[in-house]
N, C-alpha and C positions, 0 to 999 in steps of 0.2 A: 504494500500500500504506500502511496506517495501523497504528500500534502503540498499544494501550491497556493500561494497567496496572490490575489489580484492586486493591482496597484492601489485600489481603494482600500483594501484590507490592510495593506502595508502602511499606508498613510494613517489609517485609524489607529493601528497598533503603536506607531511611532509617536503619536500625540499623547499617549498615556505615560504615567510615571514609570520608572524602571522596575519597581516592585510588582506593579500590576502587569507589566509586559512579561516579566519572568513567570508570574503565576499563570498567565494565559498560555505562554509557550510550553510550560510544564504540563498543563492540562491537555494540550494538543499532542505532545509527545506520548503521554499516557494513553490517549485515545488511539494512536497509531499502533501501540503495542497490544492494548486490550480495550476494545470499545465498551465493554461492560463495566470498566473501572471508573468511568466518568459519567456525568449527567448529560447524556446525548439523547435528544428526542427529535422525531420527525415533526415538521410543522404541518398542522392541519390545513387542508385546502390547497396544499402545494404538492406537486408531483415528486420532486426530488430535492427539496430543501430541508435541511436539518439545522438544529441549533445545539451548540455546546455551551453549557453554563459554567462560568468560572467567577464565583463571587457575584458581584453586581454587574458583570459584563457578560455579553453573549457573543459567540462567534457564529455567524450565519454561514452555512456551508452548503455546497452542492456536491453530491456524490454521484459520479458517473455510473452508467448502467452496469458495467463490469465490476464496480466497486474497487478498482485498483488506483484510482486517482480521486482525491478529495480537493475541492477548490474552496478556499476560505474567501468568501465574498465581502463580508463586513465584520468589524469588531466594534461593537457599540455598547453603551450603557443600557441596562435593561429598560429604562424609560423611553429610549429611542429605538430600540431594536425591532419592535413589531409594528412600527408606523408604516 
């Protein structure tokens, strides 16, 4: 499994403080090793969008059909993630 960040997700992540960045990257690493070890849920009403919860932040992701590549689309605070 491979994780790729979109430019928008990279910018979102870089805006955050270093501790939050580290916590989110750690959650993403754990997800790649064992998806059951993190709070990962499919978004209702969407075909292939998922969200990963890391504290007050959410990583919105798209998982391709084969499941071999995960695209991180956005990294947002929970109040902004579902708008």
